[in-house]
C-alpha positions in Angstrom: 0.0 0.0 0.0 1.3 3.5 -0.8 2.1 5.3 2.5 3.4 8.5 1.0 4.4 10.3 -2.2 6.8 13.3 -2.5 8.2 15.2 -5.4 10.6 18.2 -5.6 12.3 20.2 -8.3 15.4 22.4 -7.9 16.7 25.1 -10.3 20.3 23.9 -10.7 21.9 27.3 -11.4 20.1 28.9 -8.4 21.2 25.9 -6.2 24.8 26.3 -7.4 24.7 30.1 -6.5 23.5 29.2 -3.0 26.4 26.8 -2.6 28.9 29.4 -3.7 27.3 32.2 -1.6 27.1 30.0 1.6 29.9 27.4 1.5 28.8 25.9 4.8 25.5 24.8 3.1 27.3 21.9 1.4 28.4 20.5 4.8 25.1 21.1 6.4 23.0 19.4 3.7 25.2 16.6 2.5 27.2 13.7 4.1 30.9 13.6 3.4 30.4 10.9 0.8 28.0 13.2 -1.2 29.8 16.6 -1.1 32.3 16.3 -3.9 29.7 15.9 -6.6 28.9 18.5 -9.3 26.1 21.0 -8.6 23.6 19.2 -10.8 24.1 16.0 -8.8 23.9 17.8 -5.5 20.7 19.6 -6.6 19.1 16.2 -7.5 20.2 14.9 -4.1 18.7 17.9 -2.4 15.5 17.4 -4.3 15.4 13.7 -3.3 15.8 14.6 0.4 13.1 17.2 0.1 10.8 14.7 -1.7 11.4 12.2 1.1 10.4 14.8 3.7 7.2 15.6 1.8 6.4 11.9 1.5 6.8 11.5 5.2 4.5 14.4 5.9 7.0 16.8 7.5 10.5 17.1 9.0 10.0 16.8 12.8 12.7 14.1 13.3 14.7 14.6 10.1 18.4 15.6 10.0 20.0 16.1 6.6 22.8 13.7 7.3 20.3 10.9 8.3 19.4 10.5 4.6 22.2 9.9 2.2 21.8 9.1 -1.4 23.7 6.0 -2.5 23.6 3.8 -5.6 22.6 0.2 -5.6 24.6 -2.5 -7.5 22.9 -1.5 -10.7 23.7 2.2 -10.3 20.1 3.2 -9.3 19.7 5.8 -6.6 18.6 4.7 -3.2 18.4 6.1 0.3 20.8 5.1 3.2 18.8 6.1 6.2 20.3 6.4 9.7 19.6 7.9 13.1 16.2 9.1 14.2 15.0 9.1 10.7 15.6 5.4 10.2 13.7 4.7 13.5 10.9 7.0 12.4 10.5 5.3 9.1 10.4 1.9 10.8 7.9 3.1 13.4 5.6 4.2 10.6 5.8 0.7 9.2 7.4 1.8 5.9 8.8 -1.3 4.2 10.1 0.2 0.9 11.3 3.6 -0.2 11.4 4.1 -3.9 13.5 7.0 -5.4 13.8 8.4 -8.9 16.1 11.4 -9.7 16.8 13.3 -12.8 18.4 16.5 -14.1 17.9 18.1 -17.5 17.4 21.6 -18.9 18.6 23.3 -15.8 16.2 21.5 -13.4 16.9 18.7 -11.0 13.9 16.6 -9.9 13.2 13.7 -7.6 10.2 11.5 -6.8 9.8 9.4 -3.7 7.1 6.7 -3.0 6.8 5.1 0.4 5.2 1.7 0.8 3.9 -0.2 3.8 2.6 -3.7 4.0 5.0 -5.0 1.4 5.5 -8.8 1.8 2.2 -9.2 3.7 0.0 -9.1 0.6 2.7 -9.5 -2.1 5.2 -12.3 -1.5 7.0 -12.0 -4.8 10.8 -11.8 -4.7 10.8 -8.2 -5.9 8.4 -7.1 -3.2 10.5 -8.8 -0.5 13.7 -7.1 -1.6 15.5 -4.8 0.9 13.4 -1.6 1.1 16.2 0.8 1.9 19.5 0.8 3.6 19.9 1.7 7.3 23.4 2.7 8.4 25.2 4.5 11.1 25.6 8.2 10.5 28.8 9.5 9.1 
């Protein structure tokens, strides 16, 4: 069952100007493993984090470093959740977090879908796959 949907778009040039104007923003928004990417990639990661916040219905327990964007074995984007956010997602009964990101024509976008009840009604191998990563914060 769908438990939440979130979408966000970011103007890449505007985001790059914000990073240049406020250098500490990069450290505040991104884990160490994310920081050295180009502006278009950071904008897409920021959009993904914002989309996750929207899908969860707010940001009460969310810290930026508790949601890192990583790649799975096939190169697809995924969340590595940690800290209070990981506990919050588990408490909500969220079984899967789907993430899609893109950047084109100066815009970065991300779409997040949260599922709960996966594996209870659907026992296919795909539905039982690991929903998201949980890790210790960096």
